[in-house]
PyMOL Python script that loads the backbone (N, CA, C, O; Angstrom):
from pymol import cmd

cmd.read_pdbstr("""\
ATOM      1  N   UNK A   1      25.850 -26.852 270.827  1.00  0.00           N
ATOM      2  CA  UNK A   1      25.316 -27.620 269.918  1.00  0.00           C
ATOM      3  C   UNK A   1      25.053 -28.877 270.899  1.00  0.00           C
ATOM      4  O   UNK A   1      25.954 -29.262 271.644  1.00  0.00           O
ATOM      5  N   UNK A   2      23.788 -29.502 270.873  1.00  0.00           N
ATOM      6  CA  UNK A   2      23.086 -30.722 271.432  1.00  0.00           C
ATOM      7  C   UNK A   2      23.463 -31.604 270.637  1.00  0.00           C
ATOM      8  O   UNK A   2      23.850 -31.409 269.485  1.00  0.00           O
ATOM      9  N   UNK A   3      23.344 -33.000 271.394  1.00  0.00           N
ATOM     10  CA  UNK A   3      23.814 -33.813 270.782  1.00  0.00           C
ATOM     11  C   UNK A   3      22.788 -34.503 269.754  1.00  0.00           C
ATOM     12  O   UNK A   3      23.168 -35.642 269.481  1.00  0.00           O
ATOM     13  N   UNK A   4      21.838 -34.212 269.238  1.00  0.00           N
ATOM     14  CA  UNK A   4      21.254 -34.984 267.990  1.00  0.00           C
ATOM     15  C   UNK A   4      21.726 -33.661 267.188  1.00  0.00           C
ATOM     16  O   UNK A   4      21.600 -34.029 266.020  1.00  0.00           O
ATOM     17  N   UNK A   5      21.979 -32.946 267.170  1.00  0.00           N
ATOM     18  CA  UNK A   5      22.842 -31.620 265.905  1.00  0.00           C
ATOM     19  C   UNK A   5      24.403 -32.885 265.892  1.00  0.00           C
ATOM     20  O   UNK A   5      24.790 -33.380 264.834  1.00  0.00           O
ATOM     21  N   UNK A   6      24.854 -33.094 266.804  1.00  0.00           N
ATOM     22  CA  UNK A   6      26.413 -33.755 267.241  1.00  0.00           C
ATOM     23  C   UNK A   6      25.860 -35.011 266.345  1.00  0.00           C
ATOM     24  O   UNK A   6      26.513 -35.188 265.317  1.00  0.00           O
ATOM     25  N   UNK A   7      24.925 -35.784 266.529  1.00  0.00           N
ATOM     26  CA  UNK A   7      24.782 -37.202 265.949  1.00  0.00           C
ATOM     27  C   UNK A   7      24.741 -37.068 264.297  1.00  0.00           C
ATOM     28  O   UNK A   7      25.333 -37.845 263.547  1.00  0.00           O
ATOM     29  N   UNK A   8      23.922 -35.921 263.855  1.00  0.00           N
ATOM     30  CA  UNK A   8      23.130 -35.448 262.666  1.00  0.00           C
ATOM     31  C   UNK A   8      24.624 -35.549 262.021  1.00  0.00           C
ATOM     32  O   UNK A   8      24.723 -36.341 261.083  1.00  0.00           O
ATOM     33  N   UNK A   9      26.080 -34.675 262.504  1.00  0.00           N
ATOM     34  CA  UNK A   9      26.791 -34.391 261.923  1.00  0.00           C
ATOM     35  C   UNK A   9      28.064 -35.100 261.922  1.00  0.00           C
ATOM     36  O   UNK A   9      29.102 -34.673 261.417  1.00  0.00           O
ATOM     37  N   UNK A  10      27.876 -36.483 262.667  1.00  0.00           N
ATOM     38  CA  UNK A  10      28.911 -37.279 262.705  1.00  0.00           C
ATOM     39  C   UNK A  10      29.104 -38.310 261.405  1.00  0.00           C
ATOM     40  O   UNK A  10      30.117 -38.987 261.234  1.00  0.00           O
ATOM     41  N   UNK A  11      28.030 -38.303 260.588  1.00  0.00           N
ATOM     42  CA  UNK A  11      28.005 -39.484 259.690  1.00  0.00           C
ATOM     43  C   UNK A  11      28.574 -38.668 258.269  1.00  0.00           C
ATOM     44  O   UNK A  11      29.207 -39.305 257.427  1.00  0.00           O
ATOM     45  N   UNK A  12      28.320 -37.379 258.115  1.00  0.00           N
ATOM     46  CA  UNK A  12      28.341 -36.497 257.171  1.00  0.00           C
ATOM     47  C   UNK A  12      30.599 -36.369 257.188  1.00  0.00           C
ATOM     48  O   UNK A  12      31.460 -36.489 256.316  1.00  0.00           O
ATOM     49  N   UNK A  13      30.616 -36.113 258.517  1.00  0.00           N
ATOM     50  CA  UNK A  13      32.188 -36.235 259.090  1.00  0.00           C
ATOM     51  C   UNK A  13      33.043 -37.234 258.603  1.00  0.00           C
ATOM     52  O   UNK A  13      34.105 -37.185 257.982  1.00  0.00           O
ATOM     53  N   UNK A  14      32.428 -38.044 258.971  1.00  0.00           N
ATOM     54  CA  UNK A  14      32.918 -39.461 258.740  1.00  0.00           C
ATOM     55  C   UNK A  14      33.072 -39.770 257.278  1.00  0.00           C
ATOM     56  O   UNK A  14      34.247 -39.925 256.942  1.00  0.00           O
ATOM     57  N   UNK A  15      32.158 -39.902 256.304  1.00  0.00           N
ATOM     58  CA  UNK A  15      31.924 -39.736 254.787  1.00  0.00           C
ATOM     59  C   UNK A  15      33.001 -39.123 254.632  1.00  0.00           C
ATOM     60  O   UNK A  15      33.968 -39.672 254.103  1.00  0.00           O
ATOM     61  N   UNK A  16      33.038 -37.439 255.215  1.00  0.00           N
ATOM     62  CA  UNK A  16      33.981 -36.498 254.300  1.00  0.00           C
ATOM     63  C   UNK A  16      35.399 -37.576 254.498  1.00  0.00           C
ATOM     64  O   UNK A  16      35.944 -38.211 253.596  1.00  0.00           O
ATOM     65  N   UNK A  17      35.741 -37.550 255.816  1.00  0.00           N
ATOM     66  CA  UNK A  17      36.964 -38.419 256.153  1.00  0.00           C
ATOM     67  C   UNK A  17      37.436 -39.718 254.722  1.00  0.00           C
ATOM     68  O   UNK A  17      38.376 -39.813 253.933  1.00  0.00           O
ATOM     69  N   UNK A  18      36.259 -40.473 254.990  1.00  0.00           N
ATOM     70  CA  UNK A  18      36.856 -41.923 253.454  1.00  0.00           C
ATOM     71  C   UNK A  18      36.875 -41.257 252.711  1.00  0.00           C
ATOM     72  O   UNK A  18      37.788 -41.488 251.919  1.00  0.00           O
ATOM     73  N   UNK A  19      35.846 -39.791 252.300  1.00  0.00           N
ATOM     74  CA  UNK A  19      36.242 -39.883 250.443  1.00  0.00           C
ATOM     75  C   UNK A  19      37.790 -38.286 250.617  1.00  0.00           C
ATOM     76  O   UNK A  19      37.856 -37.366 249.801  1.00  0.00           O
ATOM     77  N   UNK A  20      38.619 -38.413 251.660  1.00  0.00           N
ATOM     78  CA  UNK A  20      39.375 -37.793 251.417  1.00  0.00           C
ATOM     79  C   UNK A  20      40.485 -38.927 251.172  1.00  0.00           C
ATOM     80  O   UNK A  20      41.286 -38.870 250.239  1.00  0.00           O
ATOM     81  N   UNK A  21      40.435 -40.037 252.185  1.00  0.00           N
ATOM     82  CA  UNK A  21      41.357 -41.055 252.078  1.00  0.00           C
ATOM     83  C   UNK A  21      41.591 -41.615 250.761  1.00  0.00           C
ATOM     84  O   UNK A  21      42.597 -41.898 250.112  1.00  0.00           O
ATOM     85  N   UNK A  22      39.840 -41.712 250.500  1.00  0.00           N
ATOM     86  CA  UNK A  22      39.998 -42.359 248.873  1.00  0.00           C
ATOM     87  C   UNK A  22      40.975 -41.459 247.710  1.00  0.00           C
ATOM     88  O   UNK A  22      42.015 -41.713 247.102  1.00  0.00           O
ATOM     89  N   UNK A  23      40.202 -40.486 247.757  1.00  0.00           N
ATOM     90  CA  UNK A  23      41.721 -39.390 246.665  1.00  0.00           C
ATOM     91  C   UNK A  23      42.514 -39.637 247.581  1.00  0.00           C
ATOM     92  O   UNK A  23      42.564 -40.865 247.515  1.00  0.00           O
ATOM     93  N   UNK A  24      43.257 -39.303 248.498  1.00  0.00           N
ATOM     94  CA  UNK A  24      44.774 -39.338 248.185  1.00  0.00           C
ATOM     95  C   UNK A  24      45.456 -40.735 248.081  1.00  0.00           C
ATOM     96  O   UNK A  24      46.431 -40.882 247.344  1.00  0.00           O
ATOM     97  N   UNK A  25      45.032 -41.587 248.692  1.00  0.00           N
ATOM     98  CA  UNK A  25      45.756 -43.070 248.379  1.00  0.00           C
ATOM     99  C   UNK A  25      45.277 -43.151 246.330  1.00  0.00           C
ATOM    100  O   UNK A  25      46.176 -43.582 245.608  1.00  0.00           O
ATOM    101  N   UNK A  26      44.537 -42.920 245.953  1.00  0.00           N
ATOM    102  CA  UNK A  26      44.462 -43.053 245.105  1.00  0.00           C
ATOM    103  C   UNK A  26      44.625 -42.006 243.991  1.00  0.00           C
ATOM    104  O   UNK A  26      44.316 -42.001 242.800  1.00  0.00           O
ATOM    105  N   UNK A  27      45.129 -41.261 244.682  1.00  0.00           N
ATOM    106  CA  UNK A  27      46.286 -40.327 243.930  1.00  0.00           C
ATOM    107  C   UNK A  27      47.758 -40.955 243.917  1.00  0.00           C
ATOM    108  O   UNK A  27      48.548 -40.819 242.983  1.00  0.00           O
ATOM    109  N   UNK A  28      47.972 -41.572 244.943  1.00  0.00           N
ATOM    110  CA  UNK A  28      49.224 -42.237 245.321  1.00  0.00           C
ATOM    111  C   UNK A  28      49.609 -43.225 244.348  1.00  0.00           C
ATOM    112  O   UNK A  28      50.723 -43.697 244.121  1.00  0.00           O
ATOM    113  N   UNK A  29      48.183 -43.521 243.663  1.00  0.00           N
ATOM    114  CA  UNK A  29      48.467 -45.065 242.719  1.00  0.00           C
ATOM    115  C   UNK A  29      48.866 -44.474 241.658  1.00  0.00           C
ATOM    116  O   UNK A  29      49.871 -44.963 241.142  1.00  0.00           O
ATOM    117  N   UNK A  30      48.312 -43.394 241.060  1.00  0.00           N
ATOM    118  CA  UNK A  30      48.682 -42.328 240.174  1.00  0.00           C
ATOM    119  C   UNK A  30      50.222 -42.357 239.909  1.00  0.00           C
ATOM    120  O   UNK A  30      50.529 -42.625 238.748  1.00  0.00           O
ATOM    121  N   UNK A  31      51.482 -42.074 240.996  1.00  0.00           N
ATOM    122  CA  UNK A  31      52.879 -42.043 240.556  1.00  0.00           C
ATOM    123  C   UNK A  31      53.386 -43.027 239.694  1.00  0.00           C
ATOM    124  O   UNK A  31      52.885 -44.149 239.627  1.00  0.00           O
ATOM    125  N   UNK A  32      54.344 -42.668 239.036  1.00  0.00           N
ATOM    126  CA  UNK A  32      54.914 -43.606 238.152  1.00  0.00           C
ATOM    127  C   UNK A  32      55.614 -45.017 239.064  1.00  0.00           C
ATOM    128  O   UNK A  32      55.699 -46.077 238.444  1.00  0.00           O
ATOM    129  N   UNK A  33      55.875 -44.991 239.863  1.00  0.00           N
ATOM    130  CA  UNK A  33      56.335 -46.000 240.532  1.00  0.00           C
ATOM    131  C   UNK A  33      55.083 -46.724 240.807  1.00  0.00           C
ATOM    132  O   UNK A  33      55.451 -47.881 241.009  1.00  0.00           O
ATOM    133  N   UNK A  34      53.636 -46.664 240.940  1.00  0.00           N
ATOM    134  CA  UNK A  34      52.848 -47.423 241.531  1.00  0.00           C
ATOM    135  C   UNK A  34      51.585 -47.570 240.040  1.00  0.00           C
ATOM    136  O   UNK A  34      50.447 -47.958 240.302  1.00  0.00           O
ATOM    137  N   UNK A  35      51.933 -47.251 238.701  1.00  0.00           N
ATOM    138  CA  UNK A  35      51.195 -47.343 237.260  1.00  0.00           C
ATOM    139  C   UNK A  35      50.600 -48.665 237.408  1.00  0.00           C
ATOM    140  O   UNK A  35      49.374 -48.727 237.503  1.00  0.00           O
ATOM    141  N   UNK A  36      51.232 -49.635 237.439  1.00  0.00           N
ATOM    142  CA  UNK A  36      50.564 -50.586 237.281  1.00  0.00           C
ATOM    143  C   UNK A  36      49.091 -50.839 238.661  1.00  0.00           C
ATOM    144  O   UNK A  36      48.408 -51.853 238.801  1.00  0.00           O
ATOM    145  N   UNK A  37      49.024 -49.791 239.313  1.00  0.00           N
ATOM    146  CA  UNK A  37      47.444 -50.247 240.311  1.00  0.00           C
ATOM    147  C   UNK A  37      47.084 -48.706 239.573  1.00  0.00           C
ATOM    148  O   UNK A  37      46.843 -47.952 240.516  1.00  0.00           O
ATOM    149  N   UNK A  38      46.969 -48.039 238.432  1.00  0.00           N
ATOM    150  CA  UNK A  38      46.820 -47.346 237.873  1.00  0.00           C
ATOM    151  C   UNK A  38      44.642 -47.032 238.097  1.00  0.00           C
ATOM    152  O   UNK A  38      43.891 -46.139 238.491  1.00  0.00           O
ATOM    153  N   UNK A  39      44.540 -48.495 237.512  1.00  0.00           N
ATOM    154  CA  UNK A  39      43.262 -48.710 237.446  1.00  0.00           C
ATOM    155  C   UNK A  39      42.460 -48.724 238.435  1.00  0.00           C
ATOM    156  O   UNK A  39      41.283 -48.364 238.443  1.00  0.00           O
ATOM    157  N   UNK A  40      43.503 -49.418 239.855  1.00  0.00           N
ATOM    158  CA  UNK A  40      42.681 -49.364 241.322  1.00  0.00           C
ATOM    159  C   UNK A  40      42.251 -48.165 241.669  1.00  0.00           C
ATOM    160  O   UNK A  40      41.154 -48.099 242.222  1.00  0.00           O
ATOM    161  N   UNK A  41      43.145 -46.743 241.382  1.00  0.00           N
ATOM    162  CA  UNK A  41      43.462 -45.737 241.589  1.00  0.00           C
ATOM    163  C   UNK A  41      42.046 -44.728 240.829  1.00  0.00           C
ATOM    164  O   UNK A  41      41.363 -43.807 241.276  1.00  0.00           O
ATOM    165  N   UNK A  42      42.063 -45.347 239.703  1.00  0.00           N
ATOM    166  CA  UNK A  42      40.615 -44.693 239.224  1.00  0.00           C
ATOM    167  C   UNK A  42      39.384 -44.674 239.740  1.00  0.00           C
ATOM    168  O   UNK A  42      38.523 -43.808 239.584  1.00  0.00           O
ATOM    169  N   UNK A  43      39.301 -46.200 240.696  1.00  0.00           N
ATOM    170  CA  UNK A  43      38.376 -46.595 241.260  1.00  0.00           C
ATOM    171  C   UNK A  43      38.586 -45.904 242.577  1.00  0.00           C
ATOM    172  O   UNK A  43      37.519 -45.324 242.778  1.00  0.00           O
ATOM    173  N   UNK A  44      39.009 -45.775 243.101  1.00  0.00           N
ATOM    174  CA  UNK A  44      39.495 -44.721 244.217  1.00  0.00           C
ATOM    175  C   UNK A  44      38.952 -43.426 244.143  1.00  0.00           C
ATOM    176  O   UNK A  44      38.626 -42.713 245.092  1.00  0.00           O
ATOM    177  N   UNK A  45      38.898 -43.237 243.230  1.00  0.00           N
ATOM    178  CA  UNK A  45      38.732 -42.050 242.850  1.00  0.00           C
ATOM    179  C   UNK A  45      36.902 -41.500 242.681  1.00  0.00           C
ATOM    180  O   UNK A  45      36.284 -40.465 242.932  1.00  0.00           O
ATOM    181  N   UNK A  46      36.538 -42.962 242.078  1.00  0.00           N
ATOM    182  CA  UNK A  46      35.108 -43.044 241.719  1.00  0.00           C
ATOM    183  C   UNK A  46      34.392 -42.906 242.836  1.00  0.00           C
ATOM    184  O   UNK A  46      33.477 -42.093 242.968  1.00  0.00           O
ATOM    185  N   UNK A  47      34.936 -44.015 244.033  1.00  0.00           N
ATOM    186  CA  UNK A  47      34.290 -44.094 245.348  1.00  0.00           C
ATOM    187  C   UNK A  47      34.488 -42.696 246.369  1.00  0.00           C
ATOM    188  O   UNK A  47      33.904 -42.395 247.410  1.00  0.00           O
ATOM    189  N   UNK A  48      35.590 -41.979 245.584  1.00  0.00           N
ATOM    190  CA  UNK A  48      35.696 -40.623 246.845  1.00  0.00           C
ATOM    191  C   UNK A  48      34.474 -39.253 245.944  1.00  0.00           C
ATOM    192  O   UNK A  48      34.007 -38.224 246.432  1.00  0.00           O
ATOM    193  N   UNK A  49      34.325 -39.751 244.731  1.00  0.00           N
ATOM    194  CA  UNK A  49      33.441 -39.060 244.190  1.00  0.00           C
ATOM    195  C   UNK A  49      32.072 -39.070 244.279  1.00  0.00           C
ATOM    196  O   UNK A  49      31.285 -38.131 244.157  1.00  0.00           O
ATOM    197  N   UNK A  50      31.821 -40.517 244.561  1.00  0.00           N
ATOM    198  CA  UNK A  50      30.158 -41.263 244.824  1.00  0.00           C
ATOM    199  C   UNK A  50      30.304 -40.351 246.379  1.00  0.00           C
ATOM    200  O   UNK A  50      29.555 -39.384 246.517  1.00  0.00           O
ATOM    201  N   UNK A  51      30.962 -40.588 247.138  1.00  0.00           N
ATOM    202  CA  UNK A  51      30.745 -40.305 248.626  1.00  0.00           C
ATOM    203  C   UNK A  51      31.062 -39.087 249.044  1.00  0.00           C
ATOM    204  O   UNK A  51      31.017 -38.686 250.208  1.00  0.00           O
ATOM    205  N   UNK A  52      31.363 -38.532 248.156  1.00  0.00           N
ATOM    206  CA  UNK A  52      30.905 -36.725 248.354  1.00  0.00           C
ATOM    207  C   UNK A  52      29.369 -36.440 247.673  1.00  0.00           C
ATOM    208  O   UNK A  52      28.550 -35.718 248.243  1.00  0.00           O
ATOM    209  N   UNK A  53      29.210 -36.836 246.905  1.00  0.00           N
ATOM    210  CA  UNK A  53      28.276 -36.533 246.248  1.00  0.00           C
ATOM    211  C   UNK A  53      27.135 -37.681 247.509  1.00  0.00           C
ATOM    212  O   UNK A  53      26.053 -37.128 247.703  1.00  0.00           O
ATOM    213  N   UNK A  54      27.233 -38.606 248.026  1.00  0.00           N
ATOM    214  CA  UNK A  54      26.420 -38.807 248.788  1.00  0.00           C
ATOM    215  C   UNK A  54      26.246 -37.531 250.219  1.00  0.00           C
ATOM    216  O   UNK A  54      25.212 -37.248 250.824  1.00  0.00           O
ATOM    217  N   UNK A  55      27.412 -37.059 250.394  1.00  0.00           N
ATOM    218  CA  UNK A  55      27.486 -36.076 251.391  1.00  0.00           C
ATOM    219  C   UNK A  55      26.872 -34.932 250.964  1.00  0.00           C
ATOM    220  O   UNK A  55      26.218 -34.553 251.936  1.00  0.00           O
ATOM    221  N   UNK A  56      26.726 -34.230 250.136  1.00  0.00           N
ATOM    222  CA  UNK A  56      25.620 -33.118 249.046  1.00  0.00           C
ATOM    223  C   UNK A  56      24.487 -33.194 249.052  1.00  0.00           C
ATOM    224  O   UNK A  56      23.644 -32.296 249.036  1.00  0.00           O
ATOM    225  N   UNK A  57      24.355 -34.489 249.080  1.00  0.00           N
ATOM    226  CA  UNK A  57      22.580 -35.148 248.960  1.00  0.00           C
ATOM    227  C   UNK A  57      21.779 -34.674 250.181  1.00  0.00           C
ATOM    228  O   UNK A  57      20.731 -34.050 250.344  1.00  0.00           O
ATOM    229  N   UNK A  58      22.874 -35.329 251.110  1.00  0.00           N
ATOM    230  CA  UNK A  58      22.452 -35.597 252.490  1.00  0.00           C
ATOM    231  C   UNK A  58      21.945 -34.183 253.020  1.00  0.00           C
ATOM    232  O   UNK A  58      20.832 -33.876 253.446  1.00  0.00           O
ATOM    233  N   UNK A  59      23.147 -33.381 252.859  1.00  0.00           N
ATOM    234  CA  UNK A  59      23.025 -31.704 253.199  1.00  0.00           C
ATOM    235  C   UNK A  59      22.191 -30.834 252.342  1.00  0.00           C
ATOM    236  O   UNK A  59      22.149 -29.636 252.623  1.00  0.00           O
ATOM    237  N   UNK A  60      21.532 -31.278 251.351  1.00  0.00           N
ATOM    238  CA  UNK A  60      20.617 -31.022 250.161  1.00  0.00           C
ATOM    239  C   UNK A  60      19.274 -31.041 251.082  1.00  0.00           C
ATOM    240  O   UNK A  60      18.529 -30.093 251.335  1.00  0.00           O
ATOM    241  N   UNK A  61      19.180 -32.416 251.515  1.00  0.00           N
ATOM    242  CA  UNK A  61      17.727 -33.247 252.550  1.00  0.00           C
ATOM    243  C   UNK A  61      17.860 -31.836 253.210  1.00  0.00           C
ATOM    244  O   UNK A  61      17.229 -30.814 252.938  1.00  0.00           O
ATOM    245  N   UNK A  62      19.303 -32.125 254.593  1.00  0.00           N
ATOM    246  CA  UNK A  62      18.655 -32.166 255.673  1.00  0.00           C
ATOM    247  C   UNK A  62      18.656 -30.524 255.436  1.00  0.00           C
ATOM    248  O   UNK A  62      18.498 -30.015 256.546  1.00  0.00           O
ATOM    249  N   UNK A  63      18.751 -29.694 254.612  1.00  0.00           N
ATOM    250  CA  UNK A  63      18.399 -28.402 254.567  1.00  0.00           C
ATOM    251  C   UNK A  63      17.219 -27.900 255.427  1.00  0.00           C
ATOM    252  O   UNK A  63      17.205 -26.909 256.157  1.00  0.00           O
ATOM    253  N   UNK A  64      16.229 -28.794 255.188  1.00  0.00           N
ATOM    254  CA  UNK A  64      14.896 -28.488 254.783  1.00  0.00           C
ATOM    255  C   UNK A  64      14.535 -28.286 256.418  1.00  0.00           C
ATOM    256  O   UNK A  64      13.790 -27.505 257.011  1.00  0.00           O
ATOM    257  N   UNK A  65      15.365 -29.296 256.822  1.00  0.00           N
ATOM    258  CA  UNK A  65      15.256 -29.767 258.211  1.00  0.00           C
ATOM    259  C   UNK A  65      15.354 -29.089 259.650  1.00  0.00           C
ATOM    260  O   UNK A  65      16.485 -28.791 260.037  1.00  0.00           O
ATOM    261  N   UNK A  66      14.298 -28.827 260.450  1.00  0.00           N
ATOM    262  CA  UNK A  66      14.654 -27.637 261.648  1.00  0.00           C
ATOM    263  C   UNK A  66      15.465 -28.429 262.694  1.00  0.00           C
ATOM    264  O   UNK A  66      15.113 -29.553 263.051  1.00  0.00           O
ATOM    265  N   UNK A  67      16.608 -27.785 263.193  1.00  0.00           N
ATOM    266  CA  UNK A  67      17.036 -28.325 264.145  1.00  0.00           C
ATOM    267  C   UNK A  67      16.859 -27.995 265.684  1.00  0.00           C
ATOM    268  O   UNK A  67      17.731 -28.010 266.554  1.00  0.00           O
ATOM    269  N   UNK A  68      15.437 -27.678 265.810  1.00  0.00           N
ATOM    270  CA  UNK A  68      15.123 -27.180 266.859  1.00  0.00           C
ATOM    271  C   UNK A  68      14.655 -28.429 267.719  1.00  0.00           C
ATOM    272  O   UNK A  68      14.602 -29.401 266.966  1.00  0.00           O
ATOM    273  N   UNK A  69      14.234 -28.825 269.241  1.00  0.00           N
ATOM    274  CA  UNK A  69      13.770 -29.533 269.520  1.00  0.00           C
ATOM    275  C   UNK A  69      12.071 -29.170 269.940  1.00  0.00           C
ATOM    276  O   UNK A  69      11.329 -30.068 270.338  1.00  0.00           O
TER     277      UNK A  69
END
""", "prot")
cmd.dss("prot")
cmd.show_as("cartoon", "prot")
cmd.util.cbc("prot")
cmd.orient("prot")
């Protein structure tokens, strides 16, 4: 894997990690002892979903691009 390919993959990987963290912490806020923060949990889920959408949009955009130099 060349350096250009690695650089192209870093942003989607970072966004995937960020999305996972949003979903994880959002789900914790739905537990009974954190019910007062459920609205924040909903927004964490919304942000996680938006980030996932961005990742897939980037993937579709890059599908047509050639990775050869």
